[in-house]
N, C-alpha and C positions, 0 to 999 in steps of 0.2 A: 749433495749425495754424489759421491764419485763412484765410478765403475769398479767392481771387484770381480766380475765374471767376464771372461774373454775367450776367444779362440774356440778350441774344440769343446770346451766346457759349455759354452753358449750354444753351439750347434747341437750337442747331445741333449741339452735341456729342452730345446725346442722340439727335436725329433721325438723324445720320450713323452713330452707333454701332449703333442699332437696324436701320438700313437695311443696313449691312454684315453684321451677324449674320444678318439675314433672308435676304439673298442667298446667304450661305454655307450656311445650312440648306437653301435651295432647290436648292443645287448649281450655281448660276449662276456664281459667281466662285471656287469652290474653298475650300480650308481657310483660306487667308490672310485671308478675310473675317472670321474670328474676332478679328482685330486690332481690330475695332469695339468690343471690350470695353473698350479703353483710353479712347476718347473718351466712351463711355457712363458708365463709372465716374467719370471726372473731371467730367462734367456733373452726375452725381447728387450727388457729395459737394461740388462747388463749389470744388475745389482742384486745381491742376495743378502738378506739380513742375517742369515745363519752364519755367514762368513765373518761378520764383524767381531764377535767375542774372541775368535781364534786368530784374527789378523790375516786371514787367507785372502790372497789376490791371485787370480789366474789370468789376469790381463797384463799386457805390456805397457799400459798407459802410465806415464809418469805424472803423479799428482803432487802439486806443490803444498 
């Protein structure tokens, strides 16, 4: 599994994921805010399965 998420994309995923989870914990947006775990995890591991069918890579890593 090679990385396909990098740079600003990764930072935004982590920030949005944490914000959604934080708002859910505070009771502001309800239980659906826990969906923030998805962008948080994809940002942390640097790989997004939704990018595969489209061949999208936002990282500068050269994969052999």
